[in-house]
C-alpha positions as CSV (number, residue, x, y, z in Angstrom):
1,M,80.3,-35.5,-29.8
2,I,78.2,-38.5,-28.4
3,Y,79.4,-40.3,-25.2
4,C,78.5,-43.4,-23.6
5,C,79.0,-44.0,-19.7
6,Q,80.5,-47.5,-18.9
7,T,79.6,-47.8,-15.7
8,K,77.7,-51.1,-14.8
9,C,74.5,-49.7,-14.0
10,C,74.4,-46.3,-16.1
11,H,75.3,-46.9,-19.9
12,Y,73.7,-43.0,-20.4
13,L,74.0,-41.8,-23.9
14,F,74.6,-38.1,-24.1
15,C,75.8,-35.1,-26.3
16,G,79.0,-33.7,-24.7
17,S,81.8,-31.3,-25.4
18,E,85.5,-32.9,-25.8
19,Q,86.1,-31.4,-22.5
20,Q,83.4,-33.4,-20.9
21,T,84.9,-35.8,-18.2
22,T,81.9,-37.2,-16.3
23,C,78.4,-38.6,-16.8
24,P,75.9,-36.0,-16.4
25,D,73.6,-38.7,-15.4
26,C,75.8,-40.5,-12.6
27,G,78.6,-38.5,-12.0
28,H,81.2,-41.2,-13.0
29,K,84.2,-40.3,-15.0
30,R,84.0,-43.8,-16.9
31,I,82.8,-42.2,-20.1
32,R,83.7,-42.9,-23.8
33,P,82.8,-41.7,-27.2
34,A,79.8,-43.8,-28.5
35,T,79.9,-46.5,-31.0
36,R,78.1,-46.1,-34.2
37,E,75.2,-48.3,-33.0
38,E,75.1,-46.3,-29.8
39,R,75.0,-42.9,-31.5
40,A,72.2,-44.4,-34.0
41,A,70.1,-45.2,-30.8
42,F,70.8,-41.9,-29.3
43,F,69.1,-40.2,-32.6
44,R,66.4,-42.6,-32.6
45,Q,65.6,-41.8,-29.0
46,R,65.9,-38.1,-29.5
47,T,63.8,-38.2,-32.9
48,A,61.1,-40.1,-30.9
49,L,61.1,-37.7,-27.8
50,L,60.8,-34.5,-30.3
51,A,57.8,-36.2,-32.2
52,A,56.0,-37.2,-29.3
53,E,56.3,-33.5,-27.9
54,R,55.2,-32.0,-31.0
55,R,51.9,-34.2,-31.0
56,P,48.8,-32.1,-30.1
57,G,47.0,-33.2,-27.1
């Protein structure tokens, strides 16, 4: 499941299990399931990262 951190300065998007209780970036416990738009952004970011890693050079 994709989650979003709700802290004021973090807003980290991450993939986690249903037992996830804290943000892996900042450590706060203010996380929630990501919205549809946030999930789309998460997958766009991951796709771009993978594409960049596969480019030769």
